[in-house]
C-alpha positions in Angstrom: -1.8 -6.1 21.3 -2.0 -7.7 17.9 1.3 -8.1 16.0 1.6 -6.2 12.7 2.3 -7.9 9.4 3.5 -5.2 7.0 2.4 -6.1 3.4 4.0 -4.3 0.6 5.2 -4.6 -3.0 5.6 -2.5 -6.1 2.8 -1.2 -8.2 1.0 -4.0 -10.1 2.5 -6.7 -7.8 -1.1 -7.6 -6.6 -0.8 -6.5 -3.0 -4.5 -6.0 -2.6 -5.3 -9.5 -4.0 -2.9 -10.9 -1.4 -4.5 -8.7 1.4 -7.9 -10.1 0.4 -6.6 -13.7 0.8 -5.4 -12.9 4.3 -8.8 -11.3 5.0 -10.6 -14.4 3.7 -8.6 -16.5 6.2 -9.6 -14.3 9.1 -6.8 -11.8 9.5 -8.0 -8.1 9.7 -6.6 -6.0 7.0 -5.9 -2.2 6.9 -5.2 -0.8 3.4 -3.2 2.3 3.9 -3.6 3.6 0.3 -7.4 3.4 0.5 -7.4 5.2 3.8 -5.1 7.9 2.4 -7.7 8.5 -0.4 -10.5 8.8 2.2 -8.4 11.1 4.3 -7.6 13.3 1.3 -11.4 14.1 1.2 -11.3 15.8 4.6 -11.4 19.6 4.5 -8.3 20.1 6.7 -6.2 17.9 4.5 -7.5 19.5 1.3 -6.6 22.9 2.7 -3.0 21.7 3.4 -2.8 20.3 -0.1 -4.0 23.5 -1.6 -1.4 25.5 0.4 1.4 23.4 -0.9 0.3 22.7 -4.5 -1.9 25.7 -5.3 -5.3 25.9 -7.1 -4.0 24.3 -10.3 -4.9 20.8 -9.0 -8.5 21.8 -8.2 -11.5 22.1 -10.5 -14.5 23.8 -9.0 -13.0 23.3 -5.5 -12.7 19.5 -6.1 -9.3 17.9 -5.9 -8.2 16.6 -9.3 -6.3 13.4 -8.3 -5.0 12.8 -11.8 -3.4 16.2 -11.9 -1.9 15.7 -8.5 -0.6 12.3 -9.5 1.0 13.8 -12.6 2.9 16.3 -10.4 4.0 14.0 -7.6 5.0 11.0 -9.8 7.4 13.2 -11.8 8.9 15.1 -8.8 10.3 13.3 -5.8 10.3 16.5 -3.7 6.6 17.1 -4.4 5.8 13.5 -3.5 7.6 13.9 -0.2 5.6 17.1 0.5 2.3 15.2 -0.2 3.4 12.3 2.0 4.3 14.7 4.8 0.7 15.9 4.8 -1.0 12.4 4.4 1.2 10.1 6.4 0.7 11.4 9.9 -3.1 11.3 9.4 -3.0 7.7 8.1 -0.8 6.8 11.1 -3.3 8.2 13.6 -6.1 6.4 11.8 -4.3 3.1 11.8 -3.6 3.4 15.5 -7.3 3.8 16.3 -8.1 0.8 14.0 -5.4 -1.3 15.7 -7.0 -0.6 19.1 -10.3 -2.0 17.7 -8.5 -5.1 16.5 -6.2 -5.6 19.4 -7.6 -9.0 20.3 -6.4 -10.7 17.1 -2.9 -12.3 17.1 -2.0 -10.6 13.9 -3.3 -7.8 11.6 -2.2 -6.8 8.1 -1.0 -3.2 7.4 -0.9 -3.0 3.6 1.1 -0.1 2.1 2.8 0.5 -1.2 5.6 2.5 0.4 6.1 0.6 3.6 9.9 0.8 3.4 10.1 4.3 1.8 8.0 5.8 4.6 9.9 4.0 7.4 6.7 2.3 8.6 8.2 -1.1 8.2 10.1 -0.4 11.5 6.7 -0.6 13.3 5.9 -4.0 11.8 6.7 -7.4 13.5 6.9 -9.2 10.2 7.2 -7.9 6.6 5.8 -9.6 3.5 6.8 -8.4 0.1 4.6 -9.3 -2.9 6.4 -9.5 -6.3 5.6 -10.6 -9.8 7.5 -10.5 -13.2 7.8 -6.9 -14.4 5.8 -7.4 -17.6 2.9 -8.9 -15.6 3.0 -5.9 -13.2 3.0 -3.4 -16.1 0.1 -5.1 -17.9 -1.9 -5.3 -14.7 -1.6 -1.5 -14.0 -2.3 -0.5 -17.6 -5.5 -2.6 -17.5 -6.5 -1.5 -14.0 -5.8 2.3 -14.3 -6.4 2.6 -18.1 -3.0 4.3 -18.3 0.0 4.2 -20.5 3.2 2.1 -20.2 5.2 5.3 -19.8 3.1 6.4 -16.9 3.4 3.0 -15.2 7.2 3.0 -15.6 7.3 6.6 -14.1 5.4 5.4 -11.1 7.6 2.3 -10.7 10.7 4.5 -10.8 9.4 6.5 -7.8 9.2 3.4 -5.7 11.8 1.1 -4.3 12.5 -1.9 -6.5 12.2 -5.6 -5.4 16.0 -5.8 -5.1 15.9 -3.3 -2.3 12.7 -4.7 -0.7 13.4 -8.4 -0.7 16.5 -8.5 1.6 14.5 -6.5 4.2 11.5 -8.8 4.1 10.7 -11.9 6.2 8.5 -13.5 3.5 8.2 -13.1 -0.3 5.1 -14.0 -2.2 5.6 -14.6 -5.9 2.3 -13.5 -7.3 2.4 -14.7 -10.9 -0.8 -16.8 -10.6 -3.6 -16.7 -8.0 -3.1 -20.3 -7.1 0.6 -19.9 -6.3 -0.1 -16.7 -4.3 -2.9 -18.3 -2.3 -0.6 -21.3 -1.3 2.1 -18.8 -0.2 -0.4 -17.1 2.1 -1.5 -20.4 3.6 2.2 -21.2 4.2 2.9 -17.9 6.0 -0.2 -18.4 8.2 1.1 -21.9 9.2 4.7 -20.6 9.9 3.3 -17.7 12.1 0.8 -20.2 13.6 -2.2 -18.1 12.7 -5.4 -20.0 12.9 -7.2 -20.0 9.6 -10.8 -19.0 9.5 -12.4 -19.8 6.1 -15.7 -18.2 6.9 
């Protein structure tokens, strides 16, 4: 069975960019947050969300993700309730995906809350992506067209790098793309993963 590299980092650290570098070099990548968004479209999950959060986060029967985000990023209990609905479904989906990719030496499991959810325990290696705080904030404001205040609220709901780094096997400092790419190459060499530049 393929070994699992857990890839994580705070909001704005550039995890997805790093995941894409691994992908370019031939390592299969599973992006848990993207899968969670897909899973949140399924009727059974929508029904569970509606039971917990009520109709206020729906408009014409469509889940308003912004409203839901507003609620969960300001309330740790509500965030836990949402994660309790989503995480088991993502876990099941990942296990099916892992079966399909079992012939690889390593695969990447990318998740923003790898530590917070306890999923890091199922990884063979953990890589944390970090960047200077101001760079992270600027990236998120630009990407999500959001305010600095909202970015900081979301940062406060996640672990900080001081907690993540001691529990990680590798740290990628993602201040420039060039640096980050070299770090990925280094990790592949240390883990003895054959690079495929196709």
